[in-house]
C-alpha positions, -999 to +999 in steps of 0.1 A: -231-728+006-265-713+000-271-676+005-293-675+036-296-637+039-334-635+041-350-617+070-372-642+088-400-640+113-400-662+145-406-698+135-397-693+098-369-713+082-349-713+049-325-740+038-304-754+010-289-789+002-255-793-016-256-816-046-223-834-041-221-840-003-258-837+005-251-813+034-281-795+048-276-759+056-305-740+072-314-708+089-342-708+115-355-678+134-361-682+171-354-652+193-323-648+171-312-663+138-300-699+143-278-716+117-273-753+113-251-774+091-258-812+091-247-842+071-274-866+086-306-847+084-332-839+058-352-808+062-384-814+081-403-791+105-421-803+136-448-785+155-441-779+191-470-771+215-462-752+247-486-736+272-476-702+260-475-707+222-472-731+193-440-730+172-424-751+145-387-762+147-365-781+123-357-817+133-320-809+132-325-782+159-345-806+180-318-834+178-291-809+187-311-797+218-317-833+229-282-846+225-257-817+228-266-804+263-231-811+276-216-786+252-237-758+266-229-770+301-192-770+295-194-735+280-213-724+311-187-739+335-158-723+316-175-689+316-174-687+354-136-684+356-123-684+321-091-669+309-104-655+276-098-618+272-105-593+245-078-593+219-072-578+184-057-611+173-084-638+169-060-667+174-051-655+209-087-657+220-090-691+203-059-704+221-071-694+255-105-710+248-088-743+240-067-739+272-099-735+292-114-765+276-083-786+283-083-776+320-121-784+322-116-819+306-086-827+327-105-817+359-133-840+349-109-869+343-091-862+376-124-863+395-133-896+378-099-913+385-095-900+421-132-905+429-130-870+444-154-842+433-131-812+430-147-780+418-132-764+387-118-733+405-101-755+431-087-778+405-074-748+385-057-734+416-040-767+424-029-769+387-014-734+389+005-743+421+020-774+406+031-756+374+048-730+396+064-757+417+078-777+388+086-749+363+087-716+382+115-699+401+118-693+438+109-656+433+076-664+414+068-692+440+070-668+469+050-641+450+022-667+443+024-680+479+031-716+470+029-741+498+059-748+521+065-781+505+076-763+473+097-788+452+117-759+438+139-763+468+148-798+454+159-787+420+185-759+426+219-755+443+214-741+478+240-734+504+238-727+542+248-692+555+250-677+589+220-656+599+231-620+599+231-603+633+219-568+640+248-545+650+273-558+676+249-583+692+255-620+695+249-640+663+212-642+656+193-674+659+159-686+646+138-716+651+146-744+626+119-748+600+121-786+597+119-792+635+089-769+637+070-782+607+081-819+603+055-844+591+075-875+599+080-870+637+073-850+667+075-812+662+097-792+685+115-759+687+152-759+680+172-727+674+199-725+647+224-700+635+221-711+599+196-705+571+191-709+534+188-675+519+173-687+486+144-704+504+142-679+533+142-707+559+163-712+591+177-747+591+200-768+613+231-779+594+226-816+601+203-832+591+176-806+585+194-787+557+198-819+537+164-832+545+147-799+534+165-798+501+164-836+493+130-847+505+095-835+494+081-847+527+105-840+556 
């Protein structure tokens, strides 16, 4: 690599070309120093006339600006709600940058396949909810306010228990969650003395308890 340590004025450029691989390495001064490494360009400057001033730019910089706009756009989209945080370990920051890029690319693919334009923050929230539903625990699901159709109820061993009564009163009753929130029939109110403590839902013994823990849509 050539030593491009020189201090440059705006518009000035220094460069070097490797003998074996014919790589072009250059340093060009805009508002800040810009470095470029290219295997397809030869060093050539082009005069750019603007209403404010006339400047000269390397052709490799011009090609980059014309063809790599999506890279800058993706960086902008990730910067709005990225997960990168300051860290002493460089590889942690690099890992979270790759994670953000993966989420962005998967969101673009999802929108293309579903023909539904879903904003990146909304896609990220749905992704978080699905990860919690499939790999979390009931405690973390309740803490993150995961939807009522949480599939965690389908993957664990749950048992019905009597709803505890207060003092010497008659056994307590609550409205059945399935009867009140069903998506397959007419909703109605039906009281029950049984509940699933793990899910925190009051459920009739038959068939609501089974339906709630065996069907994603009940």
